[in-house]
N, C-alpha and C positions, 0 to 999 in steps of 0.2 A: 500579490507572491503567487509565484507559477511552480510547477511540479518540477522544473529543471532546479529550483532553490532547494528543495527536498532531498532530491539526488544529489546535490552536491554537499549537503549535511551527511547526509545518511550512508553513502558511499557507493561503490558498483558492484559490491560482491553479488553474484546471481547463482541460483540454484536451478538447474535446467535437470529434464527426464525426458525420454523420447514414450511414446505412448504403449510402447512394447514392455516397459521398465514394470516388474512386479510390483503389486501394491504393498508387499511385505518390505520389499527394496526402499521404496519411497518414504514407507515410515520410519524404516530405519535411519533414512537421510533426514527427515525431517526433525527426527528426535537428536540425531547427534548435533546437528547443526541450530537446533532449538527454533527452528521455522515453523511457520503455519501454512506455508502454500510453497508450490513448486510449478515453475512455470513449465509446459510441455510443450516441446520442439519436434518437428520433423521434417528432414530436409532444409533446414534453416528457417523454418518458417511456424509460427505460434499456431499452433493449434489446439491448446486449451491449459486450463488449469486446474490444479489439484489443491484442493484445500481441506482443512482438518473436516469441515462439513461434509464433503463426499465421504471422506473414510468413517466417520461417526455413522454416517446413513448405512454404507457398505457392512460396517460390523453390526448394528441392528439387524439389518436383513439377515448375516450371516450367522446369527445366535451366538455373538461375542468374540468371531475370528474374523481376522482379514482374508482370510480364504487363500484363493491361488489365481485370482484375476488379474488382469494387467490395469494399468492406469486408463487406456483406451476406453475400457468398458465404464469406468465411474466418473471420468473427468468431466467438468464444463467444459463442453465443446465450442461455446459462443460465449467466452470471456468477455466481460466489459473492459474496455481499455482505455488509455488517455496517451496525450502525447505530451512532451517536455514544456511546451506552450500552454498547456491548459491551465486555467486560473484554478488556485485551490479550494475558492468557495465554488465553483462549478464542480468541482472533484467532491466535495462533501456532498454537495446535492445528488449527484449521480451513485454515490456509494451510499447513501441513506434511501433513494428510492429503489434500487435492485439490492439491497442488503446485503452489499459487497464488501468483503473486508479487505481484500486485495485487488489490485489493479496492476496489470501489465502497462509497462510507460513504453510506446511504441513510437518510433519515428520513422514513419515510413513502414517500412518493413523489417526494420532494426529493433531487436528489443534493447533498451537503454536500462531497463530497471524494473523494480516491483515496489509499489510503495502500499502500505498498509493503513489501515484505520488510524492505528497508533501514531504512525508518522505524520499524519495530517493532523491530528489532534495536538502532537508535540508542537508542530510548528506552529500551528494557529495561537496556541497559548504562550511560546516564545516571541511572536511576533507581539501579541497582546503586551505582554511584559515588557516589551523593549519600548512601545509606544506610551506605557505607562509611566515609565520613567523618564522618558522624554518631555512628557508632559509635567510630571510634578517637579522636574529641573526647571523648567519653563517657567512654572507659577512661582517656586521657590526664588528664582531671578528676576520677579518682576521689577521692574524701575520703580521706587517709591513715589516720585511724582506722579506717575501714571495711575498707581494705585490711588492716590490722595484726590485726583479728579474724577474718578470714576465712582465716589462716594455719593 
């Protein structure tokens, strides 16, 4: 399974901000759309990621408030990315090694979407469930004479 397979199921709704967006506005956007990350774009290029991790760290440093800073000051400016052709098992490894919960999917310089650890886990579970159903159906339909010969 490839990242493109996950994007087909997930859809292509993207939420982006600029580095100059206020953190308060970004938090409002994330809360309104029930999302855990925003892709930071500038002049058509990916320049960072903002996730709840950066927001929580900022709130902790600011004594419980988001403050007045812009996203540029707190975003991850070197986010881990993948391509639509990246294998899901490779994505799982990448996410675990870097403790990344969200990955922008890039096709050259074009942002194709964002996949989350949840998206990957759901895709793997669905793929395994399908394989299990196929194996059970295969076993159930095993020809009787072949079963007799294997005893």
